C-alpha positions as semicolon CSV with decimal commas, in nm:
position;residue;x (nm);y (nm);z (nm)
1;X;-1,738;0,570;-2,072
2;X;-1,616;0,649;-1,758
3;X;-1,641;0,303;-1,546
4;X;-1,856;0,439;-1,159
5;X;-1,972;0,156;-0,885
6;X;-2,179;0,421;-0,795
7;X;-2,027;0,449;-0,435
8;X;-2,169;0,692;-0,217
9;X;-2,045;1,011;-0,146
10;X;-1,870;0,954;0,174
11;X;-1,632;0,619;-0,009
12;X;-1,479;0,851;-0,303
13;X;-1,399;1,148;-0,052
14;X;-1,229;0,941;0,144
15;X;-1,079;0,750;-0,143
16;X;-0,942;1,076;-0,319
17;X;-0,842;1,245;0,036
18;X;-0,612;0,926;0,074
19;X;-0,529;0,990;-0,296
20;X;-0,407;1,309;-0,282
21;X;-0,169;1,273;0,023
22;X;-0,030;0,928;-0,080
23;X;0,219;1,148;-0,306
24;X;0,256;1,423;-0,014
25;X;0,358;1,116;0,195
26;X;0,681;1,028;0,056
27;X;0,811;1,324;0,073
28;X;0,793;1,397;0,436
29;X;0,858;1,004;0,488
30;X;1,235;1,071;0,282
31;X;1,305;1,445;0,451
32;X;1,198;1,423;0,765
33;X;1,453;1,068;0,807
34;X;1,732;1,344;0,568
35;X;1,760;1,179;0,263
36;X;1,839;1,379;0,026
37;X;1,614;1,655;-0,111
38;X;1,656;1,550;-0,447
39;X;1,553;1,177;-0,384
40;X;1,266;1,311;-0,211
41;X;1,102;1,494;-0,487
42;X;1,162;1,274;-0,762
43;X;0,986;0,987;-0,531
44;X;0,692;1,238;-0,465
45;X;0,670;1,323;-0,855
46;X;0,643;0,977;-1,002
47;X;0,463;0,854;-0,708
48;X;0,186;1,177;-0,777
49;X;0,238;1,047;-1,170
50;X;0,164;0,718;-1,085
51;X;-0,178;0,841;-0,861
52;X;-0,312;0,997;-1,195
53;X;-0,235;0,700;-1,416
54;X;-0,385;0,459;-1,100
55;X;-0,699;0,730;-1,061
56;X;-0,814;0,656;-1,461
57;X;-0,705;0,283;-1,487
58;X;-0,985;0,279;-1,218
59;X;-1,222;0,564;-1,360
60;X;-1,132;0,566;-1,714
61;X;-0,966;0,188;-1,838
62;X;-0,656;0,390;-1,917
63;X;-0,472;0,055;-1,947
64;X;-0,653;-0,121;-2,173
65;X;-0,435;-0,125;-2,432
66;X;-0,225;-0,331;-2,234
67;X;-0,415;-0,582;-2,040
68;X;-0,768;-0,522;-2,196
69;X;-1,013;-0,627;-1,923
70;X;-0,788;-0,835;-1,711
71;X;-0,896;-0,892;-1,402
72;X;-0,596;-0,961;-1,184
73;X;-0,470;-0,606;-1,300
74;X;-0,412;-0,532;-0,902
75;X;-0,146;-0,791;-0,907
76;X;0,016;-0,664;-1,262
77;X;0,078;-0,331;-1,059
78;X;0,103;-0,465;-0,668
79;X;0,384;-0,714;-0,810
80;X;0,547;-0,470;-1,025
81;X;0,577;-0,185;-0,779
82;X;0,716;-0,452;-0,505
83;X;0,964;-0,596;-0,783
84;X;1,149;-0,205;-0,880
85;X;1,139;-0,122;-0,510
86;X;1,283;-0,464;-0,368
87;X;1,567;-0,456;-0,651
88;X;1,636;-0,054;-0,494
89;X;1,551;-0,092;-0,153
90;X;1,877;-0,056;0,002
91;X;1,918;0,255;-0,208
92;X;1,625;0,407;-0,165
93;X;1,675;0,338;0,242
94;X;2,007;0,463;0,242
95;X;2,160;0,566;0,600
96;X;1,815;0,486;0,738
97;X;1,455;0,610;0,719
98;X;1,206;0,677;0,993
99;X;1,066;0,400;1,105
100;X;0,802;0,552;1,300
101;X;0,684;0,721;0,965
102;X;0,747;0,390;0,787
103;X;0,413;0,228;0,951
104;X;0,260;0,522;1,066
105;X;0,084;0,566;0,665
106;X;-0,046;0,198;0,771
107;X;-0,263;0,455;0,967
108;X;-0,440;0,494;0,658
109;X;-0,541;0,135;0,599
110;X;-0,888;0,198;0,786
111;X;-0,980;0,340;0,452
112;X;-1,079;-0,038;0,378
113;X;-1,392;0,052;0,521
114;X;-1,523;0,163;0,241
115;X;-1,579;-0,161;0,132
116;X;-1,801;-0,282;0,370
117;X;-1,955;0,014;0,350
118;X;-2,027;0,005;-0,041
119;X;-2,136;-0,426;0,022
120;X;-2,434;-0,280;0,224
121;X;-2,564;-0,081;-0,072
122;X;-2,472;-0,364;-0,238
123;X;-2,243;-0,265;-0,465
124;X;-1,937;-0,484;-0,317
125;X;-2,045;-0,889;-0,244
126;X;-2,026;-0,939;0,138
127;X;-1,821;-1,231;0,043
128;X;-1,513;-1,005;-0,013
129;X;-1,582;-0,667;0,110
130;X;-1,629;-0,762;0,501
131;X;-1,236;-0,974;0,462
132;X;-1,066;-0,636;0,289
133;X;-1,243;-0,413;0,518
134;X;-1,261;-0,554;0,851
135;X;-0,868;-0,660;0,795
136;X;-0,775;-0,377;0,646
137;X;-0,897;-0,175;0,998
138;X;-0,691;-0,455;1,230
139;X;-0,379;-0,363;1,032
140;X;-0,420;-0,013;1,127
141;X;-0,497;-0,087;1,457
142;X;-0,200;-0,273;1,509
143;X;0,012;-0,031;1,356
144;X;-0,155;0,282;1,640
145;X;-0,095;-0,012;1,880
146;X;0,238;-0,030;1,817
147;X;0,347;0,334;1,761
148;X;0,178;0,454;2,043
149;X;0,338;0,158;2,321
150;X;0,676;0,276;2,212
151;X;0,589;0,581;2,179
152;X;0,877;0,673;2,433
153;X;1,114;0,472;2,335
154;X;1,413;0,552;2,084
155;X;1,335;0,276;1,895
156;X;1,063;0,042;1,754
157;X;1,148;-0,345;1,861
158;X;1,213;-0,563;1,598
159;X;0,936;-0,844;1,677
160;X;0,720;-0,503;1,651
161;X;0,789;-0,393;1,323
162;X;0,708;-0,748;1,176
163;X;0,415;-0,782;1,371
164;X;0,245;-0,484;1,174
165;X;0,405;-0,618;0,848
166;X;0,276;-0,958;0,908
167;X;-0,045;-0,860;1,001
168;X;-0,046;-0,665;0,689
169;X;0,059;-0,801;0,368
170;X;-0,164;-1,077;0,530
171;X;-0,426;-0,899;0,524
172;X;-0,366;-0,764;0,145
173;X;-0,330;-1,174;0,037
174;X;-0,701;-1,233;0,229
175;X;-0,821;-0,950;0,003
176;X;-0,630;-1,025;-0,339
177;X;-0,766;-1,380;-0,264
178;X;-1,129;-1,326;-0,200
179;X;-1,165;-0,980;-0,439
180;X;-0,985;-1,182;-0,767
181;X;-1,205;-1,551;-0,620
182;X;-1,540;-1,347;-0,654
183;X;-1,465;-1,136;-0,985
184;X;-1,589;-1,285;-1,343
185;X;-1,323;-1,542;-1,437
186;X;-1,207;-1,854;-1,502
187;X;-1,127;-1,903;-1,154
188;X;-1,408;-1,745;-0,958
189;X;-1,568;-1,963;-0,727
190;X;-1,794;-1,679;-0,570
191;X;-2,107;-1,418;-0,615
192;X;-2,190;-1,579;-0,950
193;X;-2,466;-1,377;-0,957
194;X;-2,381;-1,065;-0,877
195;X;-1,922;-1,089;-0,920
196;X;-1,720;-0,777;-0,806
197;X;-1,666;-0,492;-0,935
198;X;-1,403;-0,353;-0,670
199;X;-1,170;-0,249;-1,008
200;X;-1,473;0,031;-1,081
201;X;-1,422;0,365;-0,969
202;X;-1,338;0,524;-0,668
203;X;-1,270;0,183;-0,532
204;X;-1,035;0,094;-0,842
205;X;-0,765;0,309;-0,679
206;X;-0,734;0,144;-0,402
207;X;-0,611;-0,212;-0,537
208;X;-0,457;-0,029;-0,844
209;X;-0,289;0,227;-0,581
210;X;-0,271;0,193;-0,248
211;X;-0,231;-0,101;-0,210
212;X;0,063;-0,110;-0,398
213;X;0,132;0,142;-0,227
214;X;0,111;0,019;0,130
215;X;0,361;-0,299;0,039
216;X;0,571;-0,044;-0,062
217;X;0,616;0,090;0,265
218;X;0,593;-0,224;0,438
219;X;0,930;-0,309;0,192
220;X;1,131;0,000;0,323
221;X;1,074;-0,128;0,693
222;X;1,132;-0,433;0,631
223;X;1,470;-0,306;0,504
224;X;1,520;-0,025;0,771
225;X;1,486;-0,292;1,037
226;X;1,778;-0,460;0,849
227;X;2,000;-0,164;0,788
228;X;1,919;-0,064;1,227
229;X;2,045;-0,440;1,298
230;X;2,317;-0,427;1,043
231;X;2,428;-0,050;1,188
232;X;2,417;-0,168;1,577
233;X;2,670;-0,582;1,460
234;X;2,895;-0,375;1,253
235;X;3,225;-0,137;1,306
236;X;3,170;0,232;1,173
237;X;3,179;0,236;0,806
238;X;3,194;0,555;0,542
239;X;2,815;0,594;0,434
240;X;2,877;0,525;0,062
241;X;3,131;0,164;0,150
242;X;2,783;0,062;0,390
243;X;2,585;0,137;0,070
244;X;2,781;-0,043;-0,213
245;X;2,814;-0,343;0,036
246;X;2,418;-0,404;0,066
247;X;2,338;-0,392;-0,280
């Protein structure tokens, strides 16, 4: 039986639009950055398969045979995705990725306002919905401000890249904390009268799929910043030598 939140039509449409767009955005980012077509296609396919899995996990609990009703499932997805990308971050970045495209993904973050909508519909507790929703809006606005402020500069300054990442990751930290502590777990601190049901469809797609995608782009953005700083201070070397040294 589907595990549905009974969300507003606008919530479902907004979530599904970003859900469907995310795999294609991987392709755009890697191809526009000059990375090999084969790599871009592989990442797009893998991300697309993960998108379908995330949809099934949210709506039909297809991952229940692995984790049952464990409310910390988003942590598992996030940590697994972040660990894999971190391990291969230099190979993914290679000779460079577009910092503007990496940051631009965060413009989708205002999607989190659907949490606020669902709070006022009585589906999500305010202790979670407001920090998560308005925090996502702030993260998206910071990313937009950086892209606009440095649109005519050849490169985005390191402090601006770090600001986008710090604001984005702090927002996720807050959302995960209030999401977990308002859910029916032994560590529940809030919303005992109506525990958080954010993992139900369609809002569950956000923590189970879209949040890890955003964190992956933060990791790649910071790695690209490191690569650019190294390239600016080290003598020119063949690409193969640089990638081997970065592993």
